[in-house]
Chimera marker file (.cmm) of the C-alpha trace (Angstrom):
<marker_set name="trace">
<marker id="1" x="-232.381" y="-16.616" z="188.247" r="1" g="1" b="0" radius="0.5"/>
<marker id="2" x="-232.455" y="-18.995" z="191.637" r="1" g="1" b="0" radius="0.5"/>
<marker id="3" x="-235.627" y="-19.970" z="192.882" r="1" g="1" b="0" radius="0.5"/>
<marker id="4" x="-236.566" y="-16.463" z="194.566" r="1" g="1" b="0" radius="0.5"/>
<marker id="5" x="-235.969" y="-14.271" z="191.313" r="1" g="1" b="0" radius="0.5"/>
<marker id="6" x="-232.685" y="-12.876" z="191.718" r="1" g="1" b="0" radius="0.5"/>
<marker id="7" x="-230.025" y="-13.341" z="189.934" r="1" g="1" b="0" radius="0.5"/>
<marker id="8" x="-227.026" y="-16.005" z="191.126" r="1" g="1" b="0" radius="0.5"/>
<marker id="9" x="-223.778" y="-14.585" z="192.093" r="1" g="1" b="0" radius="0.5"/>
<marker id="10" x="-221.089" y="-15.672" z="189.253" r="1" g="1" b="0" radius="0.5"/>
<marker id="11" x="-218.408" y="-16.593" z="191.354" r="1" g="1" b="0" radius="0.5"/>
<marker id="12" x="-220.743" y="-18.557" z="194.007" r="1" g="1" b="0" radius="0.5"/>
<marker id="13" x="-220.089" y="-22.302" z="195.041" r="1" g="1" b="0" radius="0.5"/>
<marker id="14" x="-222.065" y="-24.870" z="193.470" r="1" g="1" b="0" radius="0.5"/>
<marker id="15" x="-224.445" y="-26.708" z="196.073" r="1" g="1" b="0" radius="0.5"/>
<marker id="16" x="-223.708" y="-30.821" z="196.447" r="1" g="1" b="0" radius="0.5"/>
<marker id="17" x="-227.074" y="-30.918" z="194.307" r="1" g="1" b="0" radius="0.5"/>
<marker id="18" x="-225.983" y="-28.992" z="191.366" r="1" g="1" b="0" radius="0.5"/>
<marker id="19" x="-222.362" y="-30.686" z="191.561" r="1" g="1" b="0" radius="0.5"/>
<marker id="20" x="-224.453" y="-34.313" z="191.625" r="1" g="1" b="0" radius="0.5"/>
<marker id="21" x="-226.765" y="-33.414" z="188.655" r="1" g="1" b="0" radius="0.5"/>
<marker id="22" x="-223.322" y="-32.517" z="187.179" r="1" g="1" b="0" radius="0.5"/>
<marker id="23" x="-222.019" y="-36.028" z="188.358" r="1" g="1" b="0" radius="0.5"/>
<marker id="24" x="-225.420" y="-37.457" z="186.579" r="1" g="1" b="0" radius="0.5"/>
<marker id="25" x="-225.110" y="-35.841" z="183.514" r="1" g="1" b="0" radius="0.5"/>
<marker id="26" x="-221.356" y="-36.610" z="182.813" r="1" g="1" b="0" radius="0.5"/>
<marker id="27" x="-222.143" y="-40.431" z="183.883" r="1" g="1" b="0" radius="0.5"/>
<marker id="28" x="-224.657" y="-39.573" z="181.308" r="1" g="1" b="0" radius="0.5"/>
<marker id="29" x="-222.845" y="-38.945" z="178.913" r="1" g="1" b="0" radius="0.5"/>
<marker id="30" x="-220.199" y="-40.973" z="179.362" r="1" g="1" b="0" radius="0.5"/>
<marker id="31" x="-222.531" y="-44.372" z="178.968" r="1" g="1" b="0" radius="0.5"/>
<marker id="32" x="-224.081" y="-42.902" z="175.934" r="1" g="1" b="0" radius="0.5"/>
<marker id="33" x="-221.054" y="-42.856" z="173.861" r="1" g="1" b="0" radius="0.5"/>
<marker id="34" x="-219.190" y="-46.216" z="175.481" r="1" g="1" b="0" radius="0.5"/>
<marker id="35" x="-222.459" y="-47.534" z="173.811" r="1" g="1" b="0" radius="0.5"/>
<marker id="36" x="-222.079" y="-45.579" z="170.592" r="1" g="1" b="0" radius="0.5"/>
<marker id="37" x="-218.596" y="-46.881" z="170.886" r="1" g="1" b="0" radius="0.5"/>
<marker id="38" x="-219.095" y="-50.329" z="170.693" r="1" g="1" b="0" radius="0.5"/>
<marker id="39" x="-222.516" y="-49.755" z="168.348" r="1" g="1" b="0" radius="0.5"/>
<marker id="40" x="-219.589" y="-47.697" z="165.303" r="1" g="1" b="0" radius="0.5"/>
<marker id="41" x="-217.083" y="-50.092" z="165.494" r="1" g="1" b="0" radius="0.5"/>
<marker id="42" x="-219.310" y="-53.180" z="165.577" r="1" g="1" b="0" radius="0.5"/>
<marker id="43" x="-221.014" y="-51.974" z="162.084" r="1" g="1" b="0" radius="0.5"/>
<marker id="44" x="-217.967" y="-51.288" z="160.901" r="1" g="1" b="0" radius="0.5"/>
<marker id="45" x="-217.316" y="-55.307" z="160.689" r="1" g="1" b="0" radius="0.5"/>
<marker id="46" x="-218.643" y="-58.029" z="158.641" r="1" g="1" b="0" radius="0.5"/>
<marker id="47" x="-221.132" y="-58.544" z="161.408" r="1" g="1" b="0" radius="0.5"/>
<marker id="48" x="-223.128" y="-55.623" z="161.406" r="1" g="1" b="0" radius="0.5"/>
<marker id="49" x="-226.454" y="-55.142" z="163.115" r="1" g="1" b="0" radius="0.5"/>
<marker id="50" x="-225.698" y="-55.853" z="166.611" r="1" g="1" b="0" radius="0.5"/>
<marker id="51" x="-226.950" y="-53.407" z="169.199" r="1" g="1" b="0" radius="0.5"/>
<marker id="52" x="-224.670" y="-52.365" z="172.057" r="1" g="1" b="0" radius="0.5"/>
<marker id="53" x="-226.271" y="-54.733" z="174.821" r="1" g="1" b="0" radius="0.5"/>
<marker id="54" x="-225.235" y="-57.110" z="171.822" r="1" g="1" b="0" radius="0.5"/>
<marker id="55" x="-221.831" y="-56.204" z="172.108" r="1" g="1" b="0" radius="0.5"/>
<marker id="56" x="-221.295" y="-56.270" z="176.437" r="1" g="1" b="0" radius="0.5"/>
<marker id="57" x="-222.968" y="-60.055" z="176.841" r="1" g="1" b="0" radius="0.5"/>
<marker id="58" x="-220.663" y="-60.628" z="173.793" r="1" g="1" b="0" radius="0.5"/>
<marker id="59" x="-217.782" y="-59.943" z="175.015" r="1" g="1" b="0" radius="0.5"/>
<marker id="60" x="-218.512" y="-60.443" z="178.932" r="1" g="1" b="0" radius="0.5"/>
<marker id="61" x="-218.979" y="-64.289" z="177.457" r="1" g="1" b="0" radius="0.5"/>
<marker id="62" x="-215.639" y="-63.726" z="175.964" r="1" g="1" b="0" radius="0.5"/>
<marker id="63" x="-213.945" y="-61.826" z="178.598" r="1" g="1" b="0" radius="0.5"/>
<marker id="64" x="-215.165" y="-63.756" z="181.681" r="1" g="1" b="0" radius="0.5"/>
<marker id="65" x="-214.036" y="-67.129" z="179.135" r="1" g="1" b="0" radius="0.5"/>
<marker id="66" x="-216.589" y="-69.620" z="181.161" r="1" g="1" b="0" radius="0.5"/>
<marker id="67" x="-219.720" y="-70.548" z="180.143" r="1" g="1" b="0" radius="0.5"/>
<marker id="68" x="-222.473" y="-68.177" z="181.700" r="1" g="1" b="0" radius="0.5"/>
<marker id="69" x="-225.963" y="-68.542" z="182.081" r="1" g="1" b="0" radius="0.5"/>
<marker id="70" x="-228.695" y="-64.965" z="181.420" r="1" g="1" b="0" radius="0.5"/>
<marker id="71" x="-228.611" y="-63.990" z="184.653" r="1" g="1" b="0" radius="0.5"/>
<marker id="72" x="-225.130" y="-63.733" z="185.604" r="1" g="1" b="0" radius="0.5"/>
<marker id="73" x="-224.785" y="-62.159" z="182.698" r="1" g="1" b="0" radius="0.5"/>
<marker id="74" x="-227.317" y="-59.589" z="183.566" r="1" g="1" b="0" radius="0.5"/>
<marker id="75" x="-226.269" y="-59.707" z="187.786" r="1" g="1" b="0" radius="0.5"/>
<marker id="76" x="-222.902" y="-58.249" z="186.160" r="1" g="1" b="0" radius="0.5"/>
<marker id="77" x="-223.728" y="-55.789" z="183.727" r="1" g="1" b="0" radius="0.5"/>
<marker id="78" x="-226.955" y="-54.265" z="186.976" r="1" g="1" b="0" radius="0.5"/>
<marker id="79" x="-229.485" y="-55.207" z="184.105" r="1" g="1" b="0" radius="0.5"/>
<marker id="80" x="-233.150" y="-55.922" z="185.866" r="1" g="1" b="0" radius="0.5"/>
<marker id="81" x="-235.158" y="-57.109" z="182.735" r="1" g="1" b="0" radius="0.5"/>
<marker id="82" x="-234.455" y="-60.494" z="182.173" r="1" g="1" b="0" radius="0.5"/>
<marker id="83" x="-236.105" y="-60.353" z="178.946" r="1" g="1" b="0" radius="0.5"/>
<marker id="84" x="-234.280" y="-58.013" z="176.979" r="1" g="1" b="0" radius="0.5"/>
<marker id="85" x="-231.278" y="-60.306" z="178.005" r="1" g="1" b="0" radius="0.5"/>
<marker id="86" x="-232.810" y="-63.330" z="176.747" r="1" g="1" b="0" radius="0.5"/>
<marker id="87" x="-233.911" y="-61.491" z="173.710" r="1" g="1" b="0" radius="0.5"/>
<marker id="88" x="-229.940" y="-60.742" z="173.019" r="1" g="1" b="0" radius="0.5"/>
<marker id="89" x="-228.528" y="-63.802" z="173.548" r="1" g="1" b="0" radius="0.5"/>
<marker id="90" x="-231.083" y="-65.218" z="171.113" r="1" g="1" b="0" radius="0.5"/>
<marker id="91" x="-230.186" y="-63.154" z="168.851" r="1" g="1" b="0" radius="0.5"/>
<marker id="92" x="-226.591" y="-63.657" z="169.029" r="1" g="1" b="0" radius="0.5"/>
<marker id="93" x="-227.204" y="-66.958" z="169.103" r="1" g="1" b="0" radius="0.5"/>
<marker id="94" x="-228.930" y="-67.226" z="165.944" r="1" g="1" b="0" radius="0.5"/>
<marker id="95" x="-226.038" y="-65.123" z="164.133" r="1" g="1" b="0" radius="0.5"/>
<marker id="96" x="-223.683" y="-67.527" z="165.103" r="1" g="1" b="0" radius="0.5"/>
<marker id="97" x="-222.191" y="-65.598" z="167.707" r="1" g="1" b="0" radius="0.5"/>
<marker id="98" x="-222.575" y="-67.486" z="171.047" r="1" g="1" b="0" radius="0.5"/>
<marker id="99" x="-223.772" y="-71.351" z="171.861" r="1" g="1" b="0" radius="0.5"/>
<marker id="100" x="-225.597" y="-72.317" z="174.243" r="1" g="1" b="0" radius="0.5"/>
<marker id="101" x="-225.385" y="-75.581" z="176.299" r="1" g="1" b="0" radius="0.5"/>
<marker id="102" x="-228.303" y="-77.296" z="178.964" r="1" g="1" b="0" radius="0.5"/>
<marker id="103" x="-226.204" y="-78.062" z="181.867" r="1" g="1" b="0" radius="0.5"/>
<marker id="104" x="-229.220" y="-79.824" z="184.131" r="1" g="1" b="0" radius="0.5"/>
<marker id="105" x="-232.528" y="-77.485" z="184.374" r="1" g="1" b="0" radius="0.5"/>
<marker id="106" x="-229.927" y="-74.503" z="183.853" r="1" g="1" b="0" radius="0.5"/>
<marker id="107" x="-228.548" y="-73.125" z="180.326" r="1" g="1" b="0" radius="0.5"/>
<marker id="108" x="-225.179" y="-71.755" z="179.672" r="1" g="1" b="0" radius="0.5"/>
<marker id="109" x="-223.707" y="-69.610" z="177.082" r="1" g="1" b="0" radius="0.5"/>
<marker id="110" x="-220.487" y="-69.517" z="175.632" r="1" g="1" b="0" radius="0.5"/>
<marker id="111" x="-218.860" y="-67.372" z="172.405" r="1" g="1" b="0" radius="0.5"/>
<marker id="112" x="-217.567" y="-69.387" z="169.090" r="1" g="1" b="0" radius="0.5"/>
<marker id="113" x="-215.167" y="-68.955" z="167.922" r="1" g="1" b="0" radius="0.5"/>
<marker id="114" x="-216.691" y="-66.381" z="165.644" r="1" g="1" b="0" radius="0.5"/>
<marker id="115" x="-217.857" y="-64.476" z="168.732" r="1" g="1" b="0" radius="0.5"/>
<marker id="116" x="-214.510" y="-64.758" z="169.612" r="1" g="1" b="0" radius="0.5"/>
<marker id="117" x="-212.832" y="-63.423" z="166.387" r="1" g="1" b="0" radius="0.5"/>
<marker id="118" x="-215.479" y="-60.353" z="166.928" r="1" g="1" b="0" radius="0.5"/>
<marker id="119" x="-214.036" y="-59.715" z="170.297" r="1" g="1" b="0" radius="0.5"/>
<marker id="120" x="-209.990" y="-59.805" z="169.239" r="1" g="1" b="0" radius="0.5"/>
<marker id="121" x="-211.098" y="-56.784" z="166.555" r="1" g="1" b="0" radius="0.5"/>
<marker id="122" x="-212.904" y="-55.503" z="168.949" r="1" g="1" b="0" radius="0.5"/>
<marker id="123" x="-209.401" y="-54.929" z="170.858" r="1" g="1" b="0" radius="0.5"/>
<marker id="124" x="-208.006" y="-54.030" z="167.976" r="1" g="1" b="0" radius="0.5"/>
<marker id="125" x="-210.238" y="-51.182" z="167.452" r="1" g="1" b="0" radius="0.5"/>
<marker id="126" x="-209.460" y="-50.391" z="170.472" r="1" g="1" b="0" radius="0.5"/>
<marker id="127" x="-206.068" y="-50.123" z="170.618" r="1" g="1" b="0" radius="0.5"/>
<marker id="128" x="-206.492" y="-48.107" z="167.413" r="1" g="1" b="0" radius="0.5"/>
<marker id="129" x="-209.196" y="-45.611" z="168.273" r="1" g="1" b="0" radius="0.5"/>
<marker id="130" x="-209.666" y="-45.771" z="172.070" r="1" g="1" b="0" radius="0.5"/>
<marker id="131" x="-205.934" y="-46.865" z="173.488" r="1" g="1" b="0" radius="0.5"/>
<marker id="132" x="-204.047" y="-43.390" z="172.543" r="1" g="1" b="0" radius="0.5"/>
<marker id="133" x="-206.869" y="-41.230" z="174.054" r="1" g="1" b="0" radius="0.5"/>
<marker id="134" x="-206.848" y="-43.034" z="177.166" r="1" g="1" b="0" radius="0.5"/>
<marker id="135" x="-202.546" y="-42.988" z="177.049" r="1" g="1" b="0" radius="0.5"/>
<marker id="136" x="-203.385" y="-38.908" z="177.551" r="1" g="1" b="0" radius="0.5"/>
<marker id="137" x="-205.704" y="-39.287" z="180.400" r="1" g="1" b="0" radius="0.5"/>
<marker id="138" x="-203.944" y="-41.910" z="182.432" r="1" g="1" b="0" radius="0.5"/>
<marker id="139" x="-201.146" y="-39.414" z="182.909" r="1" g="1" b="0" radius="0.5"/>
<marker id="140" x="-203.147" y="-37.508" z="185.338" r="1" g="1" b="0" radius="0.5"/>
<marker id="141" x="-205.560" y="-40.304" z="186.224" r="1" g="1" b="0" radius="0.5"/>
<marker id="142" x="-205.044" y="-43.561" z="187.374" r="1" g="1" b="0" radius="0.5"/>
<marker id="143" x="-207.104" y="-45.425" z="185.407" r="1" g="1" b="0" radius="0.5"/>
<marker id="144" x="-207.098" y="-48.515" z="188.006" r="1" g="1" b="0" radius="0.5"/>
<marker id="145" x="-208.619" y="-45.640" z="190.209" r="1" g="1" b="0" radius="0.5"/>
<marker id="146" x="-211.317" y="-44.365" z="188.450" r="1" g="1" b="0" radius="0.5"/>
<marker id="147" x="-212.590" y="-48.106" z="187.548" r="1" g="1" b="0" radius="0.5"/>
<marker id="148" x="-212.654" y="-48.400" z="191.173" r="1" g="1" b="0" radius="0.5"/>
<marker id="149" x="-214.101" y="-45.150" z="191.475" r="1" g="1" b="0" radius="0.5"/>
<marker id="150" x="-217.420" y="-45.873" z="189.128" r="1" g="1" b="0" radius="0.5"/>
<marker id="151" x="-217.619" y="-49.183" z="191.086" r="1" g="1" b="0" radius="0.5"/>
<marker id="152" x="-218.285" y="-47.306" z="194.300" r="1" g="1" b="0" radius="0.5"/>
<marker id="153" x="-220.573" y="-44.991" z="192.372" r="1" g="1" b="0" radius="0.5"/>
<marker id="154" x="-221.933" y="-47.947" z="191.206" r="1" g="1" b="0" radius="0.5"/>
<marker id="155" x="-222.542" y="-49.087" z="194.005" r="1" g="1" b="0" radius="0.5"/>
<marker id="156" x="-223.949" y="-46.384" z="195.856" r="1" g="1" b="0" radius="0.5"/>
<marker id="157" x="-226.913" y="-45.758" z="192.881" r="1" g="1" b="0" radius="0.5"/>
<marker id="158" x="-227.906" y="-48.964" z="193.344" r="1" g="1" b="0" radius="0.5"/>
<marker id="159" x="-228.158" y="-49.118" z="197.311" r="1" g="1" b="0" radius="0.5"/>
<marker id="160" x="-230.330" y="-45.542" z="196.599" r="1" g="1" b="0" radius="0.5"/>
<marker id="161" x="-232.299" y="-46.858" z="194.220" r="1" g="1" b="0" radius="0.5"/>
<marker id="162" x="-233.318" y="-49.698" z="196.397" r="1" g="1" b="0" radius="0.5"/>
<marker id="163" x="-234.095" y="-47.088" z="199.647" r="1" g="1" b="0" radius="0.5"/>
<marker id="164" x="-236.073" y="-45.273" z="197.227" r="1" g="1" b="0" radius="0.5"/>
<marker id="165" x="-238.080" y="-47.943" z="196.138" r="1" g="1" b="0" radius="0.5"/>
<marker id="166" x="-238.585" y="-49.265" z="199.332" r="1" g="1" b="0" radius="0.5"/>
<marker id="167" x="-239.778" y="-46.231" z="200.459" r="1" g="1" b="0" radius="0.5"/>
<marker id="168" x="-242.419" y="-45.992" z="197.720" r="1" g="1" b="0" radius="0.5"/>
<marker id="169" x="-243.580" y="-49.486" z="198.599" r="1" g="1" b="0" radius="0.5"/>
<marker id="170" x="-242.059" y="-51.056" z="195.434" r="1" g="1" b="0" radius="0.5"/>
<link id1="1" id2="2" r="1" g="1" b="0" radius="0.2"/>
<link id1="2" id2="3" r="1" g="1" b="0" radius="0.2"/>
<link id1="3" id2="4" r="1" g="1" b="0" radius="0.2"/>
<link id1="4" id2="5" r="1" g="1" b="0" radius="0.2"/>
<link id1="5" id2="6" r="1" g="1" b="0" radius="0.2"/>
<link id1="6" id2="7" r="1" g="1" b="0" radius="0.2"/>
<link id1="7" id2="8" r="1" g="1" b="0" radius="0.2"/>
<link id1="8" id2="9" r="1" g="1" b="0" radius="0.2"/>
<link id1="9" id2="10" r="1" g="1" b="0" radius="0.2"/>
<link id1="10" id2="11" r="1" g="1" b="0" radius="0.2"/>
<link id1="11" id2="12" r="1" g="1" b="0" radius="0.2"/>
<link id1="12" id2="13" r="1" g="1" b="0" radius="0.2"/>
<link id1="13" id2="14" r="1" g="1" b="0" radius="0.2"/>
<link id1="14" id2="15" r="1" g="1" b="0" radius="0.2"/>
<link id1="15" id2="16" r="1" g="1" b="0" radius="0.2"/>
<link id1="16" id2="17" r="1" g="1" b="0" radius="0.2"/>
<link id1="17" id2="18" r="1" g="1" b="0" radius="0.2"/>
<link id1="18" id2="19" r="1" g="1" b="0" radius="0.2"/>
<link id1="19" id2="20" r="1" g="1" b="0" radius="0.2"/>
<link id1="20" id2="21" r="1" g="1" b="0" radius="0.2"/>
<link id1="21" id2="22" r="1" g="1" b="0" radius="0.2"/>
<link id1="22" id2="23" r="1" g="1" b="0" radius="0.2"/>
<link id1="23" id2="24" r="1" g="1" b="0" radius="0.2"/>
<link id1="24" id2="25" r="1" g="1" b="0" radius="0.2"/>
<link id1="25" id2="26" r="1" g="1" b="0" radius="0.2"/>
<link id1="26" id2="27" r="1" g="1" b="0" radius="0.2"/>
<link id1="27" id2="28" r="1" g="1" b="0" radius="0.2"/>
<link id1="28" id2="29" r="1" g="1" b="0" radius="0.2"/>
<link id1="29" id2="30" r="1" g="1" b="0" radius="0.2"/>
<link id1="30" id2="31" r="1" g="1" b="0" radius="0.2"/>
<link id1="31" id2="32" r="1" g="1" b="0" radius="0.2"/>
<link id1="32" id2="33" r="1" g="1" b="0" radius="0.2"/>
<link id1="33" id2="34" r="1" g="1" b="0" radius="0.2"/>
<link id1="34" id2="35" r="1" g="1" b="0" radius="0.2"/>
<link id1="35" id2="36" r="1" g="1" b="0" radius="0.2"/>
<link id1="36" id2="37" r="1" g="1" b="0" radius="0.2"/>
<link id1="37" id2="38" r="1" g="1" b="0" radius="0.2"/>
<link id1="38" id2="39" r="1" g="1" b="0" radius="0.2"/>
<link id1="39" id2="40" r="1" g="1" b="0" radius="0.2"/>
<link id1="40" id2="41" r="1" g="1" b="0" radius="0.2"/>
<link id1="41" id2="42" r="1" g="1" b="0" radius="0.2"/>
<link id1="42" id2="43" r="1" g="1" b="0" radius="0.2"/>
<link id1="43" id2="44" r="1" g="1" b="0" radius="0.2"/>
<link id1="44" id2="45" r="1" g="1" b="0" radius="0.2"/>
<link id1="45" id2="46" r="1" g="1" b="0" radius="0.2"/>
<link id1="46" id2="47" r="1" g="1" b="0" radius="0.2"/>
<link id1="47" id2="48" r="1" g="1" b="0" radius="0.2"/>
<link id1="48" id2="49" r="1" g="1" b="0" radius="0.2"/>
<link id1="49" id2="50" r="1" g="1" b="0" radius="0.2"/>
<link id1="50" id2="51" r="1" g="1" b="0" radius="0.2"/>
<link id1="51" id2="52" r="1" g="1" b="0" radius="0.2"/>
<link id1="52" id2="53" r="1" g="1" b="0" radius="0.2"/>
<link id1="53" id2="54" r="1" g="1" b="0" radius="0.2"/>
<link id1="54" id2="55" r="1" g="1" b="0" radius="0.2"/>
<link id1="55" id2="56" r="1" g="1" b="0" radius="0.2"/>
<link id1="56" id2="57" r="1" g="1" b="0" radius="0.2"/>
<link id1="57" id2="58" r="1" g="1" b="0" radius="0.2"/>
<link id1="58" id2="59" r="1" g="1" b="0" radius="0.2"/>
<link id1="59" id2="60" r="1" g="1" b="0" radius="0.2"/>
<link id1="60" id2="61" r="1" g="1" b="0" radius="0.2"/>
<link id1="61" id2="62" r="1" g="1" b="0" radius="0.2"/>
<link id1="62" id2="63" r="1" g="1" b="0" radius="0.2"/>
<link id1="63" id2="64" r="1" g="1" b="0" radius="0.2"/>
<link id1="64" id2="65" r="1" g="1" b="0" radius="0.2"/>
<link id1="65" id2="66" r="1" g="1" b="0" radius="0.2"/>
<link id1="66" id2="67" r="1" g="1" b="0" radius="0.2"/>
<link id1="67" id2="68" r="1" g="1" b="0" radius="0.2"/>
<link id1="68" id2="69" r="1" g="1" b="0" radius="0.2"/>
<link id1="69" id2="70" r="1" g="1" b="0" radius="0.2"/>
<link id1="70" id2="71" r="1" g="1" b="0" radius="0.2"/>
<link id1="71" id2="72" r="1" g="1" b="0" radius="0.2"/>
<link id1="72" id2="73" r="1" g="1" b="0" radius="0.2"/>
<link id1="73" id2="74" r="1" g="1" b="0" radius="0.2"/>
<link id1="74" id2="75" r="1" g="1" b="0" radius="0.2"/>
<link id1="75" id2="76" r="1" g="1" b="0" radius="0.2"/>
<link id1="76" id2="77" r="1" g="1" b="0" radius="0.2"/>
<link id1="77" id2="78" r="1" g="1" b="0" radius="0.2"/>
<link id1="78" id2="79" r="1" g="1" b="0" radius="0.2"/>
<link id1="79" id2="80" r="1" g="1" b="0" radius="0.2"/>
<link id1="80" id2="81" r="1" g="1" b="0" radius="0.2"/>
<link id1="81" id2="82" r="1" g="1" b="0" radius="0.2"/>
<link id1="82" id2="83" r="1" g="1" b="0" radius="0.2"/>
<link id1="83" id2="84" r="1" g="1" b="0" radius="0.2"/>
<link id1="84" id2="85" r="1" g="1" b="0" radius="0.2"/>
<link id1="85" id2="86" r="1" g="1" b="0" radius="0.2"/>
<link id1="86" id2="87" r="1" g="1" b="0" radius="0.2"/>
<link id1="87" id2="88" r="1" g="1" b="0" radius="0.2"/>
<link id1="88" id2="89" r="1" g="1" b="0" radius="0.2"/>
<link id1="89" id2="90" r="1" g="1" b="0" radius="0.2"/>
<link id1="90" id2="91" r="1" g="1" b="0" radius="0.2"/>
<link id1="91" id2="92" r="1" g="1" b="0" radius="0.2"/>
<link id1="92" id2="93" r="1" g="1" b="0" radius="0.2"/>
<link id1="93" id2="94" r="1" g="1" b="0" radius="0.2"/>
<link id1="94" id2="95" r="1" g="1" b="0" radius="0.2"/>
<link id1="95" id2="96" r="1" g="1" b="0" radius="0.2"/>
<link id1="96" id2="97" r="1" g="1" b="0" radius="0.2"/>
<link id1="97" id2="98" r="1" g="1" b="0" radius="0.2"/>
<link id1="98" id2="99" r="1" g="1" b="0" radius="0.2"/>
<link id1="99" id2="100" r="1" g="1" b="0" radius="0.2"/>
<link id1="100" id2="101" r="1" g="1" b="0" radius="0.2"/>
<link id1="101" id2="102" r="1" g="1" b="0" radius="0.2"/>
<link id1="102" id2="103" r="1" g="1" b="0" radius="0.2"/>
<link id1="103" id2="104" r="1" g="1" b="0" radius="0.2"/>
<link id1="104" id2="105" r="1" g="1" b="0" radius="0.2"/>
<link id1="105" id2="106" r="1" g="1" b="0" radius="0.2"/>
<link id1="106" id2="107" r="1" g="1" b="0" radius="0.2"/>
<link id1="107" id2="108" r="1" g="1" b="0" radius="0.2"/>
<link id1="108" id2="109" r="1" g="1" b="0" radius="0.2"/>
<link id1="109" id2="110" r="1" g="1" b="0" radius="0.2"/>
<link id1="110" id2="111" r="1" g="1" b="0" radius="0.2"/>
<link id1="111" id2="112" r="1" g="1" b="0" radius="0.2"/>
<link id1="112" id2="113" r="1" g="1" b="0" radius="0.2"/>
<link id1="113" id2="114" r="1" g="1" b="0" radius="0.2"/>
<link id1="114" id2="115" r="1" g="1" b="0" radius="0.2"/>
<link id1="115" id2="116" r="1" g="1" b="0" radius="0.2"/>
<link id1="116" id2="117" r="1" g="1" b="0" radius="0.2"/>
<link id1="117" id2="118" r="1" g="1" b="0" radius="0.2"/>
<link id1="118" id2="119" r="1" g="1" b="0" radius="0.2"/>
<link id1="119" id2="120" r="1" g="1" b="0" radius="0.2"/>
<link id1="120" id2="121" r="1" g="1" b="0" radius="0.2"/>
<link id1="121" id2="122" r="1" g="1" b="0" radius="0.2"/>
<link id1="122" id2="123" r="1" g="1" b="0" radius="0.2"/>
<link id1="123" id2="124" r="1" g="1" b="0" radius="0.2"/>
<link id1="124" id2="125" r="1" g="1" b="0" radius="0.2"/>
<link id1="125" id2="126" r="1" g="1" b="0" radius="0.2"/>
<link id1="126" id2="127" r="1" g="1" b="0" radius="0.2"/>
<link id1="127" id2="128" r="1" g="1" b="0" radius="0.2"/>
<link id1="128" id2="129" r="1" g="1" b="0" radius="0.2"/>
<link id1="129" id2="130" r="1" g="1" b="0" radius="0.2"/>
<link id1="130" id2="131" r="1" g="1" b="0" radius="0.2"/>
<link id1="131" id2="132" r="1" g="1" b="0" radius="0.2"/>
<link id1="132" id2="133" r="1" g="1" b="0" radius="0.2"/>
<link id1="133" id2="134" r="1" g="1" b="0" radius="0.2"/>
<link id1="134" id2="135" r="1" g="1" b="0" radius="0.2"/>
<link id1="135" id2="136" r="1" g="1" b="0" radius="0.2"/>
<link id1="136" id2="137" r="1" g="1" b="0" radius="0.2"/>
<link id1="137" id2="138" r="1" g="1" b="0" radius="0.2"/>
<link id1="138" id2="139" r="1" g="1" b="0" radius="0.2"/>
<link id1="139" id2="140" r="1" g="1" b="0" radius="0.2"/>
<link id1="140" id2="141" r="1" g="1" b="0" radius="0.2"/>
<link id1="141" id2="142" r="1" g="1" b="0" radius="0.2"/>
<link id1="142" id2="143" r="1" g="1" b="0" radius="0.2"/>
<link id1="143" id2="144" r="1" g="1" b="0" radius="0.2"/>
<link id1="144" id2="145" r="1" g="1" b="0" radius="0.2"/>
<link id1="145" id2="146" r="1" g="1" b="0" radius="0.2"/>
<link id1="146" id2="147" r="1" g="1" b="0" radius="0.2"/>
<link id1="147" id2="148" r="1" g="1" b="0" radius="0.2"/>
<link id1="148" id2="149" r="1" g="1" b="0" radius="0.2"/>
<link id1="149" id2="150" r="1" g="1" b="0" radius="0.2"/>
<link id1="150" id2="151" r="1" g="1" b="0" radius="0.2"/>
<link id1="151" id2="152" r="1" g="1" b="0" radius="0.2"/>
<link id1="152" id2="153" r="1" g="1" b="0" radius="0.2"/>
<link id1="153" id2="154" r="1" g="1" b="0" radius="0.2"/>
<link id1="154" id2="155" r="1" g="1" b="0" radius="0.2"/>
<link id1="155" id2="156" r="1" g="1" b="0" radius="0.2"/>
<link id1="156" id2="157" r="1" g="1" b="0" radius="0.2"/>
<link id1="157" id2="158" r="1" g="1" b="0" radius="0.2"/>
<link id1="158" id2="159" r="1" g="1" b="0" radius="0.2"/>
<link id1="159" id2="160" r="1" g="1" b="0" radius="0.2"/>
<link id1="160" id2="161" r="1" g="1" b="0" radius="0.2"/>
<link id1="161" id2="162" r="1" g="1" b="0" radius="0.2"/>
<link id1="162" id2="163" r="1" g="1" b="0" radius="0.2"/>
<link id1="163" id2="164" r="1" g="1" b="0" radius="0.2"/>
<link id1="164" id2="165" r="1" g="1" b="0" radius="0.2"/>
<link id1="165" id2="166" r="1" g="1" b="0" radius="0.2"/>
<link id1="166" id2="167" r="1" g="1" b="0" radius="0.2"/>
<link id1="167" id2="168" r="1" g="1" b="0" radius="0.2"/>
<link id1="168" id2="169" r="1" g="1" b="0" radius="0.2"/>
<link id1="169" id2="170" r="1" g="1" b="0" radius="0.2"/>
</marker_set>
């Protein structure tokens, strides 16, 4: 039934709003699936108790292969709440996965050997469990193009969020 109480036509073309709703649903399911992947595979290793954000931050530090500040990590992952990032970094440091160094007034983080090993274990798991399925997708879709598209969508949603916040006076 539609808003007027009439039956919707079975072959009716979905509206732009309906398409966006489907896209947002798909992106949300994708996000939750990626988080589950990171959390589940990390629990299969000796380092239990890592949340998805912990794994994201650790892997970003290893992947970038340079010292980064908490604000750099938050910016790279588009996280507004620095308290969440700070808590996760403290947890990773307490577990011996990262080390910190003060340079001037700034604190920089880098992975320890244990953190690097976690990332290498992740790459092995990814090669075993994820890459075969992604290879099937890559036959029909160029992963580089999908990555570019997802980044563009992130920008569109970020700008829309800022515009909506500005309109509300935030």
